[in-house]
N, C-alpha and C positions, 0 to 999 in steps of 0.2 A: 450818768450816774446822780439820782438825786434823791431826796428825801421828800417822799408822798405826804407823810402826816408825822407830825409830832405829839406823844401821847404820853399823858401824866393821870396819876391817880394818887388816891388817899386811902389809907385803910380803914375798913369796916370791920364792925363784928358780922361772924358767919359761921353757923354751927359746922358747914361741910370743911372747914378752914383746917384740918388737922388739930393739931394738940394746941396751937396757940389760939384758934378761934378767931383769928383776925387775919385779913389780907389786903392788899392792895393790887391785886393781879388785874383788876379792872381800870385798864387804861383807856383814857378818851381823848380824842383830836382836840386840840387847841388852835386856835386862828392866829394868836398874836408871837411875837419872838419869844423865846425861851433863854433865861440866863442859865449857863452850863456852870456848875461849882464843882469844887475838887471830888465831891462824892454823889454827883448826878444832877439831875435837872430841876430848877427851881419849881416847886409845886407838887414835886413827884414824892413818893413817899413808898418805903419799904417796910412792911410789918415784921417779916422775918429776917432780923437783922444778923441773927446767928448763921443764916445759910446765905443771905442775900444782900449782906450789909457791908462787905468788903469793898474798897476803892476798885477793885478787879471786878466787881459786878455794878459797877456807877452808872451804866447805860447798856441797855439791851435792845439789838437791832433784829429786825425780820424781813424778809423780803418780800413783796407783793406777788412775785411770781411763785414764790413758793406756798403763798395763801391761794392764789389760783389753783394750783395743784391739789393742794387740799380740798378746795370748794368740788372739784370732781371728784375726788375719794369720799368725800361726806355727802355730797349731794344737797348741800346747803349753802348759805352765803356765809362767808367769814370775814367780817370786818377788820378794816385796819386796826390795831390795840389789842385785838380778841386774845392774843396769846401772852399778852402783859408787855410787850414791847414798848420802849419809849420812841424808835424810830423806825418807821415803816419805810423801806428803801426800794426803788426802782430801778432797774439796769445794772443791778450789781451783786454779783454771786456771792452772798454774804459765806455761805458754807464753803466756799472755797478761798476765802481769805486765810492768809498766814498769821498764824500767832506771832504778834510782835508789830503786825502791819499798822501804819498810822493813816489816819483820815482827817483831812481839814473838812470840817462841816461849819459852814458859816464862818465865825472867827475863833472857833475852838478847835482843837486838835485832840482827836481820841486814838487809843491804841487798843488793837485787837486782843483780848485774854483767853479767850476760849469759848466753849458752846455752852447752851443751855441744856441742862440734865434735867429730865422731868420728874416731879414731884406729885406728892398726893394731891397736893392742892390745885396743881395745874390738872391733874386728872378729873377732880371733882369738879372744877370750874367748867370744863368742857363737857362732862356728861356725855361721854361717846364712848360705848363698850370696848373694853381691851385698850384703853387710850394709851397707856404708857408703852405698851409694846408696840402699837402701830405707828407711835412716835418715832420710837426709838428705830424701828426698821426702815423708816421713812428715811433718816439720816438728813434731816432739813431741819437743824436745830435752831439756827440763828446763831447770832454771836454777842457774846458779852463784850464791853470795852470799857477802859479805864480813862481817865481824863488826864492828859499831858499838858493842855493849854487850856485857862478858863477862856470863856467869851460867851457869844450867844449863838442861837441858831434858830431856823424856822422852816415850815412844810415850805418847798420848792427851791431849797439851798442845793446848790450841787454838793455831790462827796467827791473830794480829790485824794486819789492815794498817793500821799506825799511821800512815803517809803516803804518797802516791802522787802523782807530779808530774803537774799537770793536763794537759800536753801532753808525749808522751814517745814514747820507742822500745820497743815490745814486745819481749820475749823472742824471739817467733817472727818478728817483721820482721826483727830483728837477724840472725838464722839464717838466714832466705830471701835476705837482701839480701847476707850473706855469701858464700852460693853462687849469687849472679850475677841473682837476681830483680829485675827491673826495677821492677816495682811496688812492691815493698817498699821499693827502694832509694828512689824517688819518695816515698813516706811518710815517709820519714827525712829526707829533704833538705827537707821542709817543716816541721821542727819545728826552732823557734827554739833558736840555740845549738847545734846538733848537731854532734858531733866532726868536726873537718876531715879525718879519714881517709875519711869517705864521701863527701867531695867529691872527694878523689883517686881512690876507685873509681868514681865518676860519671863522671869522665872516661873512663876506658876502657869501662865497662860501658854507659853511653847514648849515647856517641859514633855507634855505628852505628844 
């Protein structure tokens, strides 16, 4: 399990980027080692701080294996960083990571906080028919992470899972339940100490 690519980007003006008109979704690979700050990677920017500016969204990771799947689906090459992720991984099933799982990457420690939920900027950036539905149906969302220990990282670094809840909610189940999957929601409800918001959702989704 390792990091294939470390990707950063700066915000630019874009007419297609929703109400803000600015986006930093275009992440590009860097060859140098990157400092990990409390709220993300050095040199990286997030234009939409209302929806992507919290510490829980400090770093976004996506698996090369999922990109390979998308290449077959889309019939075109999808480069590392295309989905706006900071870390492109190899040999790690990001979607089956458990919320609260911690990774040591380089000298930094990161904690999985949840999946990426597709938005209008992502849809327009990809410029693929029905992109939000296709991304949702595929249930390969990638994982957001918060920074637990500052440090630095770079391409080629190993990803070490240093801790993982014995019983927990996977990134994929979080994503599916958020989009109304009843089976995924039931799996979450079976986890002791699950967030109360899932009980509120269950009242609406499972009532019928």
